[in-house]
C-alpha positions, -999 to 999 in steps of 0.1 A, spaced: -62 491 327 -40 527 314 -29 507 277 -68 502 277 -81 536 284 -53 546 262 -68 525 232 -104 536 241 -92 581 241 -78 570 203 -106 554 186 -134 574 209 -118 607 213 -105 620 239 -130 614 267 -132 588 294 -146 556 283 -167 554 319 -181 593 326 -173 605 287 -164 635 308 -129 648 287 -97 636 292 -67 639 278 -38 607 281 -19 637 303 -44 635 324 -35 599 337 -16 596 367 -2 561 386 -22 550 414 -13 554 451 15 527 459 -13 511 488 -39 501 451 -7 493 432 -1 462 461 -36 456 464 -41 451 423 -8 430 422 -20 404 445 -51 398 427 -51 358 411 -49 355 378 -51 321 357 -28 319 331 -42 312 295 -10 295 275 -22 257 271 -18 229 288 -3 260 315 -34 262 341 -17 279 374 -31 304 392 -2 332 394 -11 368 416 -8 393 391 21 411 406 41 378 389 21 374 358 49 394 335 77 376 350 53 347 346 44 348 309 83 353 300 96 325 309 66 309 285 86 301 252 57 303 227 55 337 215 21 334 194 3 328 225 24 354 246 5 377 229 -26 376 242 -19 400 269 6 428 269 28 430 289 15 457 323 30 493 326 25 496 361 31 528 368 62 551 362 73 567 336 59 557 303 81 531 276 105 545 260 118 539 225 143 517 223 164 542 198 161 563 229 178 534 253 213 525 262 232 501 248 228 483 279 183 487 286 187 481 243 199 445 251 178 442 279 153 442 256 156 426 230 174 401 246 148 371 242 146 382 205 181 377 206 180 347 215 155 335 186 168 350 154 202 328 175 182 301 172 170 305 136 201 311 126 216 286 136 192 261 123 187 277 88 218 296 82 249 280 97 247 301 125 247 337 107 238 357 131 251 391 114 241 379 78 202 376 92 203 409 108 212 422 75 189 408 55 165 413 76 168 448 80 177 453 44 141 436 40 123 465 62 142 494 45 131 478 10 96 477 20 91 509 37 105 523 0 141 536 15 159 521 -14 193 546 -14 198 530 24 188 496 12 225 502 -15 245 520 7 244 490 32 245 463 8 275 482 -5 287 478 32 278 440 34 297 434 3 324 453 18 318 481 -10 322 511 13 307 541 3 350 546 12 374 552 -19 401 531 -17 436 547 -5 451 546 -39 422 553 -58 431 589 -39 463 590 -46 458 588 -83 432 617 -78 457 639 -57 481 628 -88 465 629 -113 440 661 -110 474 684 -95 462 684 -61 493 697 -38 489 675 -3 471 706 19 447 711 -11 440 673 -9 435 677 31 409 713 27 394 691 0 392 660 29 379 672 50 355 695 38 335 666 21 338 649 54 324 677 70 294 680 49 288 644 45 291 626 76 316 608 61 352 595 48 344 587 15 386 603 4 413 586 28 435 607 51 468 616 41 481 591 63 469 561 41 482 582 7 513 578 25 514 545 32 500 535 -5 521 555 -22 551 538 -3 540 501 -24 541 520 -58 579 538 -49 614 527 -54 627 511 -14 591 484 -9 606 457 -28 630 429 -14 666 420 -38 700 412 -38 728 419 -65 754 389 -72 780 396 -63 772 429 -41 775 462 -59 808 481 -49 805 503 -25 763 503 -25 749 496 5 729 462 6 698 475 24 669 474 0 647 495 24 658 528 4 630 550 -7 635 590 -17 674 603 -3 686 634 -6 707 642 -42 744 646 -24 741 612 -1 767 589 -23 792 616 -31 828 598 -23 842 635 -21 834 661 7 803 686 4 832 711 11 845 705 -18 820 714 -40 799 746 -37 770 735 -36 736 758 -34 715 734 -44 683 708 -32 683 675 -51 666 642 -44 666 607 -59 663 573 -53 690 550 -56 690 538 -91 694 500 -85 659 504 -64 643 523 -83 645 503 -113 641 469 -92 604 492 -90 598 498 -122 606 460 -126 580 455 -109 551 478 -121 557 460 -153 559 420 -136 524 414 -156 539 425 -186 565 405 -183 549 375 -174 520 376 -201 552 382 -230 568 348 -218 533 332 -227 530 350 -260 565 338 -266 559 303 -255 581 302 -228 578 284 -196 567 312 -165 590 292 -143 621 302 -162 638 320 -144 663 338 -167 684 357 -171 667 383 -187 683 409 -207 668 443 -191 680 476 -220 673 508 -200 676 542 -222 692 572 -197 680 607 -202 689 641 -182 679 673 -197 671 712 -181 639 716 -171 645 755 -175 625 782 -151 607 765 -120 610 803 -102 586 804 -68 556 826 -73 570 849 -36 604 837 -35 610 831 1 622 795 -2 659 789 2 689 804 -24 690 781 -48 692 789 -86 656 790 -101 665 766 -126 655 722 -125 673 692 -136 661 656 -140 684 625 -150 658 594 -159 652 564 -177 630 542 -198 635 503 -204 636 498 -236 631 461 -237 634 429 -223 655 402 -240 654 360 -224 677 337 -232 667 310 -248 679 282 -259 703 291 -289 683 325 -298 674 350 -274 632 361 -273 618 396 -269 596 394 -242 590 432 -234 595 464 -256 580 496 -248 556 509 -277 560 547 -263 596 549 -261 587 587 -256 559 593 -233 561 605 -198 543 576 -184 572 555 -192 600 577 -184 605 568 -144 626 599 -130 660 593 -109 670 622 -98 657 663 -93 681 687 -83 673 727 -87 706 736 -107 712 753 -136 725 725 -161 752 743 -176 772 745 -141 793 716 -147 805 712 -110 770 710 -92 758 684 -124 789 662 -119 786 665 -77 752 649 -77 755 629 -107 781 610 -100 769 588 -69 744 574 -96 772 570 -123 789 556 -95 756 529 -93 752 518 -131 786 513 -129 786 487 -101 746 476 -117 770 464 -151 795 438 -134 762 420 -117 730 403 -119 703 411 -101 685 384 -85 647 396 -81 616 376 -69 588 380 -102 557 357 -104 565 340 -68 596 325 -86 632 342 -80 647 355 -117 684 367 -127 683 398 -147 713 420 -165 711 459 -172 727 468 -210 722 510 -205 721 534 -229 729 569 -225 709 584 -259 686 609 -237 706 634 -240 700 662 -261 738 685 -282 738 706 -251 745 682 -219 762 661 -246 785 687 -255 790 700 -213 797 658 -198 819 651 -231 844 685 -219 836 697 -256 829 734 -266 794 751 -266 771 749 -297 783 777 -314 817 762 -313 843 757 -348 836 722 -344 805 717 -349 797 672 -343 799 655 -311 813 626 -323 838 638 -348 858 666 -354 847 684 -381 845 720 -383 818 738 -398 833 747 -430 839 711 -438 806 700 -430 
């Protein structure tokens, strides 16, 4: 048969096993149909133990596959009755692969149900790992193992976001890097920008629900408020201010909630350190330092943007300490060790404006100040560690430099005869 001739040629060299005339595998052709019909009608006795059935050669393969014992079945291989040569498993369509491996799949399923509680995936993966390692394909095996354990080669979106922020990449620069790495490696190691934006939502204000008792005056009860326009919440009409500025801000209460949720672990650890029960719901008193300063010149490289001042002002806050009243005493459960670090300074409002432009500054900061005044007379209800807790806020405006203090207090500029911002002492008297 074809199989025997091919084996013979492989062992003995390229010669016909019958007449020793030079012969190659490509010389073998399928016999004519009439000869195949005669061949198929020959009677064969089944070689499997306890089965002396006599079947025709044509039905031999079918009969043999009905026997479950693989060991005995391997005595005779399936005969390729001419036609096209048997294709490699990986070159087949998915349907053909399923058809060819159906017997193996049934056996693996039986083994998995008997030995591994029906976990076919684990059995196949382990088998594949062992096959790779047997051929010294350790790198591929390690990657597969990482995928099995849920540690795929791709980075988590939050990690990608941290990389983008810490390496100062703009969105377009990050996207270029993402595309290049994906094209070169063929794998999605970095996550696309939309995944980073989704991860970012959980880190920005407007993600955590909260409530004020009593509700804040003139402030919406909607808690899903992210980045908003700097002029939103302005009671006067825009026409009253000649505003040529762009400003973006968070709502003050949403930003404070986000800052507290970021510090959740530190607050709970602080309670534990002071031997307080972690189910205490407060009230917690939070001291907040407010800061506002000009950020100097922020001009564009190629100025094609809107006509706005090339100076920026940032209003921010820092949570300085948190105290809880316990019995007759108050215990400090959190204190900021580096109060001047940029890591604990939370931005609240960014505006393209000149800090000397009193009207624009007032227009943009007045809604913030209104929100802050409303929060002074109200208590925040926020879930922390699975328990609804109460927070009160104390605001300290200690992060202003002399220039801004003079500006907002309505004093003369720093060249004035009146040298002090706290009393009316003159330079001469001082």
